[in-house]
Each structure stands twice: as C-alpha cells, then as structure tokens.
C-alpha positions in Angstrom: -97.2 -26.6 55.2 -98.2 -29.3 52.7 -99.7 -31.6 55.1 -98.3 -31.4 58.6 -95.3 -30.2 60.5 -95.0 -33.7 61.8 -94.6 -34.8 58.3 -92.1 -32.2 57.3 -88.5 -33.1 56.6 -87.3 -30.3 58.8 -88.4 -26.9 60.0 -87.0 -25.3 56.9 -88.2 -26.1 53.5 -85.6 -27.7 51.3 -86.9 -25.6 48.3 -85.6 -22.4 49.9 -82.2 -22.0 48.4 -81.8 -18.3 48.7 -78.2 -17.4 49.6 -77.7 -16.0 53.1 -76.1 -12.6 53.7 -72.7 -13.9 54.9 -72.3 -15.9 51.7 -73.1 -12.9 49.6 -70.6 -10.8 51.5 -67.9 -13.4 51.0 -68.5 -13.6 47.3 -68.4 -9.8 47.1 -65.1 -9.7 49.0 -63.7 -12.3 46.7 -64.8 -10.3 43.6 -63.1 -7.2 45.0 -59.9 -9.0 45.8 -59.8 -10.5 42.3 -60.2 -7.0 40.8 -57.4 -5.7 43.0 -55.2 -8.7 42.1 -55.8 -8.2 38.4 -55.1 -4.5 38.6 -51.8 -5.1 40.5 -52.1 -3.5 44.0 -52.5 -6.9 45.8 -50.3 -9.9 45.0 -52.1 -12.8 43.4 -51.2 -15.3 46.1 -52.4 -12.8 48.8 -55.7 -12.7 47.0 -55.9 -16.5 47.0 -55.0 -16.6 50.7 -57.5 -13.9 51.8 -60.4 -15.1 49.7 -59.8 -18.8 50.5 -59.5 -18.0 54.3 -62.8 -16.0 54.2 -64.8 -18.6 52.4 -63.4 -21.6 54.3 -64.0 -19.9 57.6 -67.7 -19.3 56.8 -68.1 -22.8 55.4 -66.4 -24.2 58.5 -68.8 -22.4 60.8 -71.8 -23.6 58.9 -70.5 -27.2 58.9 -69.5 -27.1 62.6 -73.1 -26.2 63.5 -74.4 -29.1 61.4 -71.9 -31.4 63.1 -73.1 -30.6 66.5 -76.8 -30.1 65.9 -78.6 -32.7 63.7 -81.3 -35.1 65.0 -80.5 -38.7 65.4 -82.7 -41.9 65.7 -83.3 -43.2 69.2 -81.1 -46.0 70.6 -84.0 -48.3 71.4 -84.5 -51.8 70.2 -87.1 -50.8 67.7 -84.5 -49.2 65.4 -81.8 -51.4 64.0 -78.1 -50.7 64.0 -78.1 -50.2 60.2 -80.8 -47.5 60.5 -78.9 -45.7 63.2 -75.7 -45.8 61.1 -77.5 -44.4 58.1 -79.1 -41.7 60.1 -75.7 -40.7 61.6 -74.3 -40.4 58.1 -75.0 -36.7 57.6 -73.4 -35.8 60.9 -70.3 -37.9 60.1 -70.1 -36.3 56.6 -70.4 -32.8 58.1 -67.5 -33.5 60.4 -65.2 -34.8 57.6 -66.2 -32.1 55.2 -65.7 -29.5 57.9 -62.1 -30.7 58.2 -61.8 -30.7 54.4 -62.8 -27.0 53.9 -60.6 -26.0 56.8 -57.6 -27.8 55.2 -58.3 -26.2 51.9 -58.4 -22.7 53.5 -55.2 -23.4 55.4 -53.5 -24.5 52.2 -54.5 -21.3 50.5 -53.4 -19.2 53.5 -50.0 -20.9 53.7 -48.9 -20.3 50.1 -47.9 -16.6 50.4 -46.0 -17.4 53.6 -44.0 -20.3 52.1 -40.8 -19.7 50.2 -41.0 -20.0 46.4 -39.3 -23.4 46.5 -41.7 -25.0 49.0 -45.0 -23.6 47.6 -45.7 -26.6 45.2 -44.9 -29.1 48.0 -47.3 -27.2 50.4 -50.0 -27.0 47.8 -49.6 -30.8 47.0 -49.8 -31.7 50.7 -52.9 -29.6 51.2 -54.4 -31.1 48.0 -53.9 -34.7 49.2 -55.3 -34.0 52.7 -58.3 -32.1 51.3 -59.0 -34.8 48.7 -58.9 -37.6 51.4 -61.3 -35.7 53.7 -63.6 -34.8 50.9 -63.7 -38.4 49.7 -64.6 -39.6 53.1 -67.3 -37.0 53.6 -68.9 -37.6 50.3 -68.9 -41.4 50.9 -70.7 -40.8 54.2 -73.6 -38.8 52.6 -76.9 -40.6 51.8 -76.9 -41.9 48.2 -79.7 -43.1 45.9 -79.9 -46.7 45.0 -76.9 -47.8 43.0 -77.6 -47.8 39.2 -77.2 -50.8 37.1 -73.9 -51.6 35.4 -75.4 -50.8 32.1 -76.7 -47.4 33.3 -73.4 -46.6 34.9 -71.4 -47.4 31.8 -73.7 -45.3 29.7 -73.2 -42.3 32.0 -69.5 -42.7 31.8 -69.7 -42.8 28.0 -71.9 -39.7 28.0 -69.3 -37.8 30.1 -66.3 -39.1 28.2 -66.4 -36.6 25.3 -67.0 -33.5 27.5 -64.2 -34.7 29.8 -61.7 -35.0 26.9 -62.8 -31.6 25.7 -62.0 -30.1 29.1 -58.7 -31.9 29.3 -57.7 -30.5 26.0 -58.8 -27.0 27.1 -56.7 -27.3 30.2 -53.7 -28.5 28.2 -53.9 -25.5 25.8 -54.9 -22.6 28.1 -53.1 -23.0 31.5 -49.5 -21.7 31.8 -47.0 -24.5 32.2 -43.7 -22.8 31.4 -40.8 -25.1 32.5 -43.1 -27.9 33.5 -42.3 -31.4 32.1 -44.8 -32.7 29.5 -45.9 -35.8 31.6 -46.6 -33.6 34.6 -48.4 -31.2 32.5 -50.6 -33.9 31.0 -51.4 -35.4 34.5 -52.4 -31.9 35.7 -54.5 -31.3 32.6 -56.3 -34.7 33.0 -57.0 -34.0 36.7 -58.4 -30.5 35.9 -60.5 -31.8 33.0 -62.0 -34.7 35.0 -62.8 -32.5 38.0 -64.4 -29.9 35.7 -66.6 -32.5 34.0 -67.6 -33.9 37.4 -68.6 -30.5 38.6 -70.5 -30.0 35.4 -72.3 -33.3 35.7 -73.2 -32.6 39.3 -74.7 -29.2 38.5 -76.7 -30.4 35.4 -77.9 -33.9 36.4 -81.3 -35.0 37.5 -80.3 -34.6 41.2 -78.7 -31.2 40.8 -80.9 -29.7 43.5 -80.0 -32.4 46.0 -77.6 -31.8 48.8 -75.4 -34.7 47.8 -75.0 -33.3 44.2 -74.1 -29.8 45.6 -71.5 -31.3 47.9 -70.1 -33.3 45.0 -69.9 -30.2 42.8 -68.4 -28.1 45.5 -65.8 -30.8 46.2 -64.8 -31.0 42.6 -64.5 -27.2 42.4 -62.4 -27.1 45.5 -60.0 -29.8 44.3 -59.9 -28.1 40.9 -58.6 -24.9 42.6 -56.0 -26.8 44.7 -54.8 -28.8 41.6 -54.3 -25.5 39.8 -52.4 -24.0 42.7 -50.2 -27.1 43.0 -49.4 -27.1 39.3 -48.5 -23.4 38.9 -44.7 -22.8 38.5 -42.9 -21.6 41.6 -41.8 -18.0 42.1 -43.1 -15.0 40.3 -43.6 -17.0 37.1 -47.1 -18.0 38.3 -48.2 -14.4 37.9 -51.8 -13.6 37.9 -52.7 -17.2 36.8 -53.1 -18.0 40.5 -56.2 -15.8 40.4 -57.9 -18.4 38.3 -58.1 -20.6 41.4 -60.0 -18.1 43.5 -63.6 -18.5 42.0 -63.6 -22.3 42.2 -62.1 -22.3 45.6 -64.5 -19.8 47.1 -67.6 -21.3 45.4 -66.5 -24.8 46.1 -66.2 -24.6 49.9 -69.5 -22.6 50.1 -71.3 -25.2 48.0 -70.0 -28.0 50.2 -71.4 -26.4 53.3 -74.7 -25.6 51.6 -75.0 -29.1 50.3 -74.5 -30.7 53.7 -77.1 -28.3 55.2 -79.6 -29.3 52.5 -78.9 -33.1 53.1 -79.7 -32.5 56.8 -83.1 -30.9 55.9 -84.9 -32.8 53.2 -84.8 -34.9 50.0 -85.7 -32.8 47.0 -87.6 -34.1 44.0 -85.6 -35.1 40.9 -85.8 -33.1 37.7 -85.0 -33.6 34.1 -81.3 -33.3 33.5 -79.9 -30.3 31.7 -78.4 -31.5 28.5 -77.3 -28.4 26.7 -74.5 -27.3 29.2 -72.8 -30.7 28.8 -73.3 -30.6 25.0 -72.3 -26.9 24.5 -69.9 -25.7 27.1 -67.0 -28.2 26.6 -66.8 -27.7 22.8 -67.1 -23.9 23.2 -64.2 -24.1 25.7 -62.1 -26.0 23.1 -62.8 -23.5 20.4 -61.8 -20.6 22.7 -58.6 -22.4 23.7 -57.6 -23.2 20.1 -58.4 -19.6 19.1 -56.2 -18.3 21.9 -53.4 -20.5 20.7 -53.7 -19.4 17.1 -53.9 -15.7 18.2 -50.6 -16.2 20.1 -49.0 -17.6 17.0 -48.8 -21.1 18.4 -49.9 -24.3 16.6 -51.4 -27.3 18.4 -48.7 -29.7 19.5 -48.8 -33.5 19.1 -50.5 -34.0 22.5 -53.3 -31.6 21.6 -53.9 -33.4 18.4 -54.0 -36.8 20.2 -56.4 -35.4 22.8 -58.6 -34.2 20.0 -58.6 -37.6 18.4 -59.3 -39.2 21.8 -62.9 -37.8 21.5 -63.7 -40.3 18.7 -63.4 -43.7 20.6 -66.0 -42.8 23.2 -68.5 -41.8 20.5 -67.9 -45.1 18.7 -68.1 -47.2 21.9 -71.3 -45.5 22.9 -72.9 -46.3 19.5 -71.6 -49.9 19.7 -73.0 -50.1 23.3 -76.4 -49.0 22.1 -76.3 -51.4 19.2 -75.4 -54.3 21.4 -78.2 -53.4 23.8 -80.6 -53.4 20.9 -79.4 -56.7 19.5 -79.5 -58.3 22.9 -83.0 -57.3 23.7 -84.1 -57.9 20.1 -87.6 -57.3 18.9 -89.8 -59.9 20.5 -92.7 -61.5 18.8 -96.0 -59.8 19.6 -98.8 -62.1 20.3 -102.4 -60.8 19.8 -104.3 -60.0 22.9 -104.1 -57.5 25.8 -100.9 -55.6 26.3 -100.0 -54.4 29.8 -100.1 -50.7 30.1 -97.3 -48.6 31.5 -96.9 -48.3 35.2 -98.7 -45.1 36.4 -96.7 -42.5 38.2 -99.4 -39.9 38.4 -101.0 -39.5 41.8 -104.6 -39.6 42.9 -107.9 -40.2 41.1 -109.8 -37.4 39.4 -110.9 -36.1 36.0 -107.3 -36.3 34.7 -107.0 -40.0 35.5 -110.4 -40.7 34.1 -109.7 -38.8 30.9 -106.4 -40.7 30.5 -107.9 -44.1 31.3 -107.3 -46.7 28.5 -110.5 -48.1 27.1 -110.8 -51.9 26.8 -110.5 -51.6 23.1 -107.3 -49.5 23.3 -105.2 -52.7 23.5 -106.1 -53.5 19.8 -104.5 -50.1 18.8 -101.4 -50.7 20.9 -100.9 -54.2 19.4 -100.8 -52.6 15.9 -98.3 -50.1 17.2 -96.1 -52.7 18.7 -96.2 -54.8 15.6 -95.2 -51.8 13.5 -92.3 -51.1 15.8 -91.1 -54.7 15.6 -91.4 -54.7 11.8 -89.2 -51.6 11.2 -86.0 -52.5 9.2 -82.6 -52.4 10.7 -80.9 -50.2 11.7 -83.8 -48.9 13.7 -83.8 -45.1 14.0 -86.3 -42.4 14.6 -88.6 -41.7 17.5 -91.9 -42.8 19.1 -94.4 -40.1 20.2 -97.2 -41.0 22.6 -99.9 -38.3 23.0 -102.5 -38.0 25.7 -105.4 -35.8 24.6 -106.8 -35.1 28.1 -110.2 -33.7 27.3 -111.1 -31.0 29.9 -114.7 -32.4 29.8 -115.8 -36.0 29.9 -118.1 -36.7 27.0 -120.0 -39.9 26.1 -118.3 -42.7 24.3 -119.6 -41.8 20.8 -118.4 -38.3 21.2 -115.0 -39.5 22.4 -114.7 -41.7 19.3 -115.4 -38.7 17.1 -112.8 -36.7 18.9 -110.3 -39.5 18.5 -110.9 -39.7 14.8 -110.5 -35.9 14.4 -107.3 -36.0 16.5 -105.8 -38.7 14.2 -106.8 -36.7 11.2 -105.0 -33.6 12.6 -101.9 -35.7 13.5 -101.6 -37.1 10.0 -101.9 -33.6 8.6 -98.8 -32.4 10.5 -96.8 -35.6 10.3 -94.5 -36.5 7.4 -95.8 -38.9 4.7 -93.6 -41.8 5.9 -94.7 -41.3 9.6 -97.2 -43.8 11.0 -100.1 -42.6 13.2 -102.0 -45.0 15.5 -105.3 -44.5 17.3 -105.0 -45.7 20.9 -108.8 -46.0 21.1 -109.9 -43.2 23.3 -106.7 -42.7 25.4 -104.8 -40.7 22.7 -102.6 -41.6 19.8 -99.1 -42.5 18.9 -96.8 -41.5 16.0 -93.8 -43.5 14.8 -91.4 -41.2 13.0 -88.2 -41.8 11.2 -86.9 -38.3 12.0 -84.0 -37.6 14.3 -84.3 -36.1 17.7 -84.5 -32.4 16.6 -87.2 -33.0 14.0 -89.1 -35.4 16.2 -89.3 -32.8 18.9 -90.5 -30.3 16.3 -93.2 -32.8 15.3 -94.2 -33.0 19.0 -94.6 -29.3 19.1 -96.7 -29.3 16.0 -98.9 -32.0 17.4 -99.5 -29.9 20.5 -100.6 -27.0 18.4 -102.8 -29.0 16.2 -104.4 -31.1 18.9 -105.0 -28.1 21.3 -107.5 -26.5 19.0 -111.2 -26.9 20.0 -113.1 -30.0 18.7 -116.6 -29.3 17.3 -118.2 -32.7 17.2 -121.9 -33.8 17.6 -123.0 -30.3 18.4 -120.5 -29.9 21.3 -117.3 -27.9 21.6 -114.6 -29.8 23.5 -111.1 -28.7 24.4 -108.0 -30.7 25.0 -104.7 -30.2 26.9 -102.4 -32.7 25.3 -99.2 -34.1 26.6 -96.5 -35.6 24.3 -93.9 -38.1 25.4 -90.9 -38.9 23.2 -88.5 -41.9 23.1 -85.7 -42.7 20.7 -86.2 -45.9 18.7 -83.6 -48.7 18.5 -82.7 -49.3 22.1 -85.0 -52.1 23.2 -88.0 -54.2 22.6 -91.2 -52.6 21.3 -92.9 -52.9 24.6 -90.0 -51.1 26.3 -90.1 -48.3 23.8 -93.8 -47.8 24.3 -93.3 -47.8 28.1 -90.5 -45.3 27.8 -92.5 -42.9 25.6 -95.5 -43.3 27.9 -93.4 -42.5 31.0 -92.2 -39.4 29.2 -95.9 -38.5 28.4 -96.9 -39.0 32.0 -94.0 -36.7 33.1 -95.3 -34.0 30.7 -98.7 -34.4 32.3 -97.2 -34.1 35.8 -95.4 -30.9 34.8 -98.6 -29.1 33.7 -99.5 -30.6 30.2 -99.2 -28.7 26.9 -95.6 -29.7 26.6 -93.3 -32.3 25.1 -91.0 -34.4 27.3 -88.2 -36.8 26.3 -87.7 -40.1 28.0 -84.6 -40.2 30.2 -83.2 -42.9 32.4 -84.0 -40.8 35.5 -87.6 -41.5 34.9 -86.9 -45.2 35.4 -84.9 -44.5 38.5 -87.6 -42.3 39.9 -90.2 -45.1 39.3 -88.0 -47.7 41.0 -87.5 -45.4 44.0 -91.3 -44.9 44.1 -91.9 -48.6 44.0 -89.4 -49.1 46.8 -91.3 -46.6 48.9 -94.6 -48.1 48.1 -93.3 -51.6 49.0 -91.7 -50.6 52.3 -94.1 -48.0 53.7 -97.1 -50.3 54.4 -96.3 -51.9 57.8 -93.8 -49.3 58.8 -95.8 -48.6 61.9 -96.0 -52.2 62.9 -92.3 -52.7 62.3 -91.5 -49.8 64.6 -89.7 -47.8 61.9 -91.4 -44.5 62.6 -89.7 -41.9 64.9 -90.5 -38.5 66.1 -88.0 -35.6 66.7 -89.0 -32.4 68.5 -88.2 -28.8 67.8 -88.6 -26.4 70.8 -90.8 -23.3 70.5 -89.3 -20.4 72.5 -90.7 -17.2 73.9 -89.0 -14.4 72.0 -88.9 -12.1 75.1 -86.8 -14.4 77.3 -85.8 -17.2 74.9 -87.2 -19.8 77.3 -89.0 -22.9 75.8 -92.8 -22.9 76.0 -93.5 -25.9 73.8 -92.3 -28.3 71.1 -93.4 -29.4 67.7 -93.3 -33.0 66.7 -91.6 -33.9 63.4 -91.8 -37.3 61.7 -88.9 -39.4 60.5 -89.1 -42.8 58.8 -86.0 -44.9 59.7 -86.1 -47.7 57.2 -83.2 -50.2 57.2 -83.3 -50.5 53.4 -84.0 -46.9 52.4 -82.3 -45.1 55.3 -84.0 -42.1 56.9 -86.8 -41.0 54.6 -88.1 -37.4 55.0 -91.7 -36.5 54.4 -91.0 -34.8 51.1 -90.8 -38.4 49.7 -93.0 -40.1 52.3 -96.2 -38.1 52.2 -97.1 -38.4 48.4 -96.7 -42.1 48.7 -98.7 -42.3 51.9 -101.5 -40.3 50.3 -101.6 -42.6 47.3 -101.7 -45.6 49.5 -104.4 -44.0 51.7 -102.4 -44.6 54.9 -101.9 -41.0 56.0 -104.6 -41.5 58.6 -102.7 -44.5 60.0 -99.5 -42.4 60.3 -101.4 -39.5 61.9 -102.9 -41.8 64.5 -99.4 -43.1 65.4 -98.0 -39.5 65.5 -100.7 -38.2 67.8 -100.3 -41.2 70.2 -96.5 -41.0 70.4 -96.5 -37.2 70.8 -99.0 -37.3 73.6 -97.1 -40.1 75.3 -93.9 -38.1 75.2 -95.7 -35.0 76.5 -97.0 -37.0 79.4 -93.5 -38.1 80.3 -92.3 -34.5 80.3 -95.3 -33.4 82.3 -94.5 -36.0 85.0 -91.0 -34.4 85.2 -92.6 -31.2 86.3 -92.6 -29.3 83.0 -95.6 -27.6 81.7 -95.2 -27.4 77.9 -97.4 -27.7 74.9 -97.0 -30.2 72.1 -97.9 -29.1 68.5 -99.1 -31.9 66.2 -100.0 -31.1 62.6 -102.8 -32.9 60.9 -104.0 -33.1 57.3 -107.3 -31.6 56.3 -108.6 -35.1 55.4 -107.7 -36.3 58.9 -109.2 -33.3 60.6 -112.5 -33.5 58.8 -113.0 -37.2 59.6 -116.0 -37.7 61.9 -114.0 -39.5 64.6 -111.1 -37.1 64.9 -112.3 -35.0 67.8 -113.4 -37.9 70.0 -110.3 -39.9 69.1 -108.1 -37.0 70.1 -110.0 -36.7 73.4 -109.5 -40.4 74.1 -105.7 -40.1 73.5 -105.5 -37.2 76.0 -107.4 -39.1 78.6 -105.4 -42.2 78.1 -102.1 -40.4 78.9 -103.5 -38.0 81.4 -102.4 -34.9 79.4 -104.2 -31.6 79.9 -106.2 -30.5 76.9 -104.5 -27.1 76.9 -101.1 -28.7 76.4 -102.0 -30.0 73.0 -102.0 -27.8 69.9 -103.5 -29.1 66.7 -102.1 -27.4 63.6 -103.6 -27.4 60.2 -102.0 -25.9 57.1 -103.8 -22.8 55.9 -103.5 -23.4 52.1 -105.4 -26.7 52.5 -108.5 -25.6 54.5 -110.3 -23.6 51.8 -111.7 -26.6 50.0 -113.6 -27.9 53.1 -113.8 -24.7 55.1 -117.2 -25.3 56.8 -116.2 -28.8 58.1 -112.8 -27.5 59.2 -114.4 -24.7 61.1 -116.7 -27.2 62.9 -113.9 -29.6 63.8 -111.6 -26.8 65.1 -114.5 -25.4 67.2 -115.1 -28.9 68.6 -111.4 -29.1 69.6 -111.5 -25.7 71.3 -114.7 -26.6 73.2 -112.6 -29.3 74.8 -109.8 -26.9 75.8 -107.4 -28.0 73.0 -105.7 -25.2 71.4 -105.7 -24.8 67.6 -103.2 -23.2 65.2 -103.2 -22.2 61.5 -99.9 -23.1 60.0 -98.2 -21.8 56.9 -100.2 -18.5 56.8 -99.6 -16.6 53.6 -101.1 -13.2 54.4 -103.0 -12.9 51.1 -106.3 -11.2 50.8 -108.2 -14.5 50.8 -106.2 -15.7 53.7 -107.0 -12.6 55.8 -110.7 -12.9 55.0 -110.6 -16.6 55.9 -108.8 -15.9 59.1 -111.8 -14.3 60.7 -113.9 -17.5 60.2 -111.4 -20.0 61.7 -111.6 -20.7 65.5 -107.9 -20.8 66.2 -105.6 -19.7 69.0 -102.2 -19.5 67.3 -101.1 -18.1 63.9 -97.8 -19.5 62.5 -96.0 -17.4 59.8 -92.8 -18.1 57.9 -90.0 -15.8 56.9 -91.6 -15.0 53.6 -94.2 -13.0 55.5 -91.5 -11.3 57.5 -89.5 -10.2 54.4 -92.4 -9.3 52.0 -94.1 -6.0 52.2 -96.1 -3.7 49.9 -95.3 -0.7 52.1 -91.6 -0.2 52.7 -92.3 1.8 55.9 -94.3 -1.0 57.4 -93.2 -4.7 57.1 -96.0 -7.1 56.2 -95.3 -9.0 59.5 -96.4 -5.9 61.4 -99.7 -5.9 59.6 -100.2 -9.6 60.3 -99.4 -9.2 64.0 -101.9 -6.2 64.2 -104.7 -8.3 62.6 -103.9 -11.2 64.9 -104.0 -9.0 68.0 -107.5 -7.7 67.0 -108.7 -11.3 66.6 -107.1 -12.4 69.9 -104.5 -14.6 68.3 -100.9 -15.2 69.3 -98.3 -15.2 66.5 -95.5 -17.8 66.2 -92.7 -16.9 63.8 -91.3 -20.1 62.3 -88.3 -21.0 60.2 -86.1 -18.4 61.8 -82.6 -18.9 60.4 -80.7 -15.9 61.6 -80.4 -13.5 64.5 -81.7 -10.7 62.2 -84.9 -12.7 61.6 -85.4 -13.4 65.2 -84.9 -9.7 66.2 -87.3 -8.6 63.4 -90.0 -11.0 64.5 -89.6 -9.9 68.1 -89.8 -6.2 67.1 -93.0 -6.9 65.1 -94.7 -8.3 68.1 -94.5 -12.0 67.6 -94.7 -13.7 71.0 -93.1 -17.0 70.1 -90.4 -18.1 67.7 -89.2 -21.4 66.2 -86.3 -22.2 63.9 -82.6 -23.3 63.6 -81.4 -20.0 65.0 -83.2 -20.7 68.3 -83.2 -24.5 68.6 -82.8 -27.4 66.2 -85.0 -30.5 66.0 -83.6 -33.4 68.1 -84.6 -36.6 69.8 -86.7 -36.6 73.0 -83.6 -37.3 75.1 -81.7 -34.3 73.6 -84.6 -32.0 73.9 -85.1 -33.1 77.6 -81.4 -32.3 78.2 -81.9 -28.9 76.5 -84.9 -28.3 78.9 -82.6 -28.9 81.9 -81.0 -25.5 81.1 -84.3 -23.9 81.9 -85.5 -25.1 85.3 -88.6 -22.9 85.3 -89.8 -24.2 81.9 -93.6 -23.8 81.9 -96.4 -22.7 79.7 
C-alpha cells in the first residue's frame, strides 16, 4: 500500500473499478432480452420488466449492504455534530438511493401487469417517486466545495448547446403519435436535459468519483422512466419501449457502484473529456435529421426553433467572456519582481531544482507581461509556457547557453508574428495569435524541437519539456501567466513530454489542496483524527484473530477526508511522522482496552518507510507498548513492499530490531514479482499480505499464482494474509490456496471500536 493501511481510505483501493461477476451477468441477460424483444418472441414491456427487475434487485442488494455496514465517527466530545453528520452522509445516501432503485425496478415490473389505460399513470407515479428519492440521495452525498457563481454560470453556458442538441434529437427521433405538442415538448426537454447531465457527469473532471457516477446513474435511470411514461398507451408503443432498457439497467447499477465508491475513497481529479460533449450531441442531431429526411418528413416549426435556440447560448457565452475580460482589464505592470505561480508539484528533488526560477528570471516575465498587456483588442490567441527540465544540472554558464539555443529553436518553429520570451533559466514562453487548434500544434512542435539533445560547451544535455497552454483574453496578464504555468505544471505531473491546456478544474484542485494544507496542521491537537478497525479472520473457522487500524480525518469544514487526499499533503508538510505517532498510540490504547476484556487479538499498524527507518522508531514503539501494558506479540508492524527497496538495509535492521522485542512484522502489498520474491528472503517478517491481483494473476493456468506465493511463504516460515477479499469466490480461493488468514468486505467491514467490539461478542472464544 502507498504508505500505510492506517492511512488507507478503506481496505479496497478506489482505483479498482473492475465490474463484478453479478453485474456482468445482469448486463448479459439484459442484452439477451433486448435481442429477444427486437426479434419478437418476448413482448417489449416484458423485456423492460425483467431487465429492470434484475438490475434493480442487484443494485438494491449492493446498496442495502452499504446502508448497514459503513464506518461512522465516534460519538465522543472530540468530534463535533457537523463532522458526525457529514460522516453519516454516505449511509443516509445509500438508504435513499436503495429505495430509489427499488422504486424504479417496481415501476418497470408493474407496467406489463397494468392495463393499457393505466400504464402512463403508473409510469408517471414511479417516475415522481424515483426522482424524489434520487434527489434526496444525491443531496446527501459528499460534495466538493461549491464553485463560484462565475464558474457555475460558465458551466451552464458550456452545457447549453449540447443540451439543446439533445432536446432536438429527442423531439425528432422518439415516437409520439397522438401525443399533444406541448406534452411532447416537455418530454423532449426532460430527456435532453437528463441526457446532457449524464454526459457531463461521465466526462467531467470528477468522472471517476463516486458522486459523479451516482449522478450519471440517476440521470440515466430517470431518462428511462421518462421515456416509459411518455410512450403512448397500448400496442402503439411497440418496440420503442426497448429503448428504455439500456439506460435503466446501466443507471441503477451505476448508482450502486457510485455509492460503494463514495464509501471507499476520494479519487484524484482528471482533465475533463471535451470531445464527447463537443462531438456526440451534434452527431445525434445529424442522425435525427437524416432519419426524418429518409422517412420523407421535413423538420417542423418546433424543430427549427430548437435549432435556432442553439445560437443564444453561444452569444451569451462570448459576451460573458468579454465582460470578464473588460472587468478584470489589463493592469499596469510595474517593474520589479513578479510573484511566481503557486507550486502544485510535490517534494524536492532534481525536477524541482531544474524548474527553479533564477533571480534574473523575473526580468523575462516582466517583458512577457508587458507584451500581454499591450496586445490590441480584441485579445485572442494563446500563451504557451515551456519548462525545459534538463535531466542533468549543469553550471550557470551552460544553462545560459542551453536557454539561448532553446529560444532559437522556439523561434524557428513559431510563426513570424509570434513572440518568444526567455524566462532566464527556467524555460521560455510563446505568445501566439493562433486559435486553439493551431496553438496546440505549436506546442507539439515545441516539444519535438526542444527535446533534441543540446551540444553546448563540450557537453551533451537532454531535456524533457512540458508545455502549458492558456487562451488569451480572459483576465489580467498575471492571471494568464498563472493559468498557463498551472497547465505546464500539470503536464509535468503527468510525466512530461506533453502539452496540457489550462482548465478551471486546475484552480479548483489547487483551492482544495490549499484547504487541506491549511486545515491539516493541528488536526491531532484539535482531536479530529479517528481510527476505525477492520477485523482479520481465520479462513478455517471464520473467527477473528486480529484487526487492522485505518485512519480517518473528520474535519468540520472538509468533512471526512480519506488518506488518498490526506497523505500527499501530509508528506509535503512533513507531518506524516506526527500522524504515525498518534496512530500507534491510539491503536495500542484500544488494543489494551480489548485485552482487559479478556480478548487476545493482534493489532496491525502500518508505517511509512521514512517512519520505520527513523532512529527512534524501535525504542519509541517499545515505550508505547510498555505504557499501555500490551504484549509485544499483539502488535503487528506493517510496511508496504513497493517502498522498502530504496532503503532495504535500514529496513531490514529496523524489522529485525522489532522482532527481537517480540513484535511481529508484516510485508504489505506484496506484488509477487521476481524482484519481490528475491527481496522476500532478506526481510525479517512474520506475515505476508497479498491482494486479489495475486490471487487472480497466473502465468501457469494449472497453478494459480497465489499457490506459488503460499508455497514460497511456507518455505520461509511465513503466514499469508489474503486481503481485499470482496466475494465468497475470492475467500474460498484464498482458503484453498493455503492462506491462513483473510481480510476484506466479504468477511468484515471497517467499523468504529464500539461496533467491532460488538462484533467480537459473537465470538466468545476470540483469541490469537
């Protein structure tokens, strides 16, 4: 694991989005039913009922487990009411969304049973109930910080044209024989808005988040129910009802998957996908118009008005951008130092040193900012900021020669009217009058030209440049430079040798990061940290033998923060050690309380490699055990396998010191690669923890890889713990392979100490 299990968001990695077998089976059944309904043997409404019932039943089961099983913050005075309410949000959301998918499934199941005259009324009633429950559930989910009014308005304008396109598509394509024009328009508007909302959720910067998946699933589900409610009564509906099956099935499954992901972790944000929103709605309109013309029909007045309705959002968006530009206005640029952009890269090292701005670099930026301020109105074009990132760190004179050569190469690939600025050792900038497409092409040419080796002063140096792009005309010169520099830093974070556009999500990400950096220091003193515990069970008798401590940060402002966000910030602030000290102390104190109650369990606490290799770690751990009267063999110190190679000799020494005191040690996140197997023989450990990727991967189909790992572990005298077990199939496979212990949602979920203690009451003989 990246740093420590105590720092994990949950026992399952949020990046693992592989569909489970039941979901695959439901999707396959739905596909077969649609085929049968299209061919004729099965009535269309029966297909809707069967597919909807299957999908909603599975989604309901998933959501009911989430409703009953998530961890919650303790009820002590150290955690405020607001924090407890925020932490309970996912559970409340799961309950409401569970009711919503059940209502949607019942609606689909009732339609074939209702008489033709009552079907629309039944569909409308189910639609209203489902919409209310979905709205309440989505409102209860955790949300990011609310965007500014300006950002919110810009998003609405960005989605307006795709929304009108999809409304027009619904008006032209769907069968509305005998339906009044106003009703038809209302239905088309509802379908178009729901479709564009689902598209926005699946292509936005947060598309991998649980909240976005829930939102997309809710929109798809409501899309299907609106379609069913709008279809004409009786046999006139025909096979058109089959159009509701895919969004209904996919929608309810997405809702369940989204809530499950919300309960696990907070994923990182990504660059939004622009091409689906720019391409799919117009293509849908072209297909709809082509279908109309092929049928011998001409677009009616409403279709023409809807087509014309695409123009005002475009005009308003341009006026909005122009107003923002005129409001901000180019500010006067005074000579002297100019503040650099806020860094979002983490950690020191050669990359940060190579990107550091020399003292003289501000003179180059001042010239750039003056040039931006002096461009005539209307301002158009793009600003490109380039970081050379030399792979070696030469002397100052050599760096100056490289910078001069880089500027020469940039001028060679840029247009005659483009301006190139030397940023004095940190890179260069290009102000181009080209539009977005040509500006991106210029960025690609810059990458090619600047990546070639530099032969200067008898040395050959290589560069891995990053290019950031920002459109001109939407703010002050300082803001434009900051935007392009943020995009450049994003390109560097993603691996360099690439061009990245500035997007508002970069600003939001930075604000979120600053909030975390502001709130995290002092979290220990304010009593905002909390531990939950996940039992470890013996696979032979399914009795608990120990627990693993998992960290939660319950912040009244930010809500419950999971370690996917917490740890990178803590590492940059150099307070991971402080958090680790608190975790070890709190875990041992809880273990002492359980031991007084007559239970003999172990407590697993993960530590970072930096924490483990600190000189005082072993004596400090011994002091904590002595302070709480906990037996040394009841503590398990885990370290992540991918992190130990860099400091292997020191790690071996520290683990040996722990074992000499009787403390057990474990290697977490074992990958079963050749280097890992060779390294395993050197590490003084007692337990080996493997994830499901080891259980499912195999080079020999006749012998699973997990069997090989267990065999090697037995020869080395190690016991194997299979973690992240999500299904009964995985549990059984781990047991057959010889794993002695298991851990995962299928066996027991993480919970507060009180809930875990109640769980232990079911096993009176719980012992090591």
